[in-house]
C-alpha positions as CSV (number, residue, x, y, z in Angstrom):
1,M,-5.1,-11.1,3.0
2,V,-2.3,-10.1,0.5
3,Y,-2.3,-6.8,-1.4
4,R,-0.4,-6.0,-4.5
5,F,0.8,-2.4,-5.1
6,V,2.5,-1.2,-8.3
7,D,4.2,2.2,-8.2
8,T,4.7,4.6,-11.1
9,D,8.1,3.0,-12.0
10,G,6.5,-0.4,-12.4
11,H,7.9,-1.9,-9.2
12,T,5.6,-4.3,-7.5
13,M,5.3,-4.6,-3.7
14,Y,3.2,-7.3,-2.0
15,V,1.9,-6.6,1.5
16,G,0.4,-9.3,3.7
17,S,-2.0,-8.1,6.4
18,S,-4.1,-9.7,9.1
19,F,-6.5,-6.7,9.1
20,E,-10.0,-7.6,8.1
21,N,-12.4,-5.5,6.1
22,K,-9.7,-2.9,5.0
23,T,-9.5,-1.4,1.6
24,A,-6.3,-1.3,-0.4
25,Q,-6.1,2.4,0.2
26,E,-6.3,2.0,3.9
27,I,-3.5,-0.7,3.8
28,Q,-1.4,1.6,1.6
29,A,-1.8,4.5,4.1
30,F,-0.8,2.1,6.9
31,V,2.3,0.9,5.1
32,Q,3.4,4.5,4.3
33,K,3.1,5.5,8.0
34,R,5.0,2.3,9.0
35,W,7.8,3.2,6.5
36,A,8.1,6.7,8.0
37,I,8.6,5.2,11.4
38,E,11.3,2.9,10.0
39,V,13.1,5.9,8.5
40,F,12.9,7.8,11.8
41,H,14.5,4.9,13.7
42,R,17.2,4.5,11.1
43,E,18.1,8.2,11.3
44,L,18.1,8.1,15.1
45,K,20.6,5.3,15.0
46,Q,22.8,6.6,12.2
47,T,22.9,10.3,12.8
48,C,22.3,10.7,16.5
49,G,24.4,7.8,17.8
50,L,21.6,5.9,19.4
51,A,23.0,2.5,18.5
52,R,26.5,3.2,19.8
53,Y,25.6,4.2,23.3
54,Q,26.4,1.7,26.1
55,A,24.8,2.3,29.5
56,R,24.2,0.1,32.5
57,T,21.2,1.8,34.0
58,S,17.8,2.2,32.5
59,R,17.7,5.8,33.6
60,A,20.9,6.6,31.5
61,Q,19.4,4.7,28.5
62,R,16.1,6.7,28.7
63,N,18.1,10.0,29.0
64,H,20.2,9.2,26.0
65,I,17.1,8.1,23.9
66,A,15.3,11.4,24.8
67,L,18.3,13.5,24.0
68,S,18.8,11.7,20.7
69,I,15.2,12.4,19.8
70,L,15.7,16.1,20.7
71,A,18.9,16.2,18.6
72,W,17.1,14.6,15.7
73,M,14.3,17.2,16.0
74,G,17.0,19.9,15.8
75,L,18.4,18.6,12.6
């Protein structure tokens, strides 16, 4: 199903969803939560150096991700 949302500035956004029996308000709440997650990932990569780290072991990668999240929380 495709939903059409118009914000107060008149910009139109179309959202396609495979959810069945959902109202437009439920889909809009889902999209807002999804956008917040996208912003979180972008901030982790840009401000905490998550994208620039090069590690060979999975343990080092997990440690760096965890410390990046803690640093983001401190900002």
